[in-house]
Every structure is written in structure tokens, then in C-alpha cells.
N, C-alpha and C positions, 0 to 999 in steps of 0.2 A: 504494500500500500504506500503510495507516494504522498507527499505533502499536498494538501489541497491548495488551490489558488487563493482561496479566501484566507487561509492561514499565512501564506506567503505575503499577501497584501498587508497584513497587520503587523507582521514581525519587523522589528527594527534592531539595529546594532545596539547592544547595551552600553557600548563605550561612547559613541558619538550620536546615537539616536538616528543615524542615517539609514538609508535603504540597504537591504541585503538581497542578494540574488542567489538562486540555486547554482551550484557549481556544475560544470558540463557533465561530470559523471554522476551527479546527484547525491554525493555523499557529504555535502556540507553547504553552508550558506556563507557567501562571501560579501564582505564590506569593502568596497573600493576605496573609501576615504581612509579607513584605518589600516587597510591592507591586511585584514585578518579573515580567517575562515573558521566558522563555528561548525563543529561536527554534527552529523545526524546519525544517531544510533537507534536501531530498532524503530525507525520512522519517527523519532522524537528529536527535535532540534535542541542541542545543548547550548543554550545562550548564556554561557558563563565566560567572562573575559579570561579567566585563568585556564580555561579549557581550549581556547582558540589557538590556532596555529597561524604562522605568517603566511600570507598569500604569496604564491610563487609565480 
């Protein structure tokens, strides 16, 4: 089960409150402003700053 578009529309980066977008392979949510990727585990986005990885 993928993330719904409704959920994607309301999620924001917890650090800068900016827009996040689904990564091309669908395993994370990327914030272009902060250059961070928040992981998605078991169809649940982990929106914790300390769990984010640098955007490559």
C-alpha cells in the first residue's frame, strides 16, 4: 500500500515546514530546501529530523 495523495499533500518537512516529495523509488520523502530524506517504513513516513538522511 503506497502513501495516498491526500497524505502527501498535508505532510511537511518538520525542520523547515517546506514541501516534501516522494523519492523516485518510493522509499522516502525528500525536502529540497533542507536536502534531507525522511524514510518510509512499512508504509509509514518517519518524520523525525534525527531519522532523516542527507539527500544525494
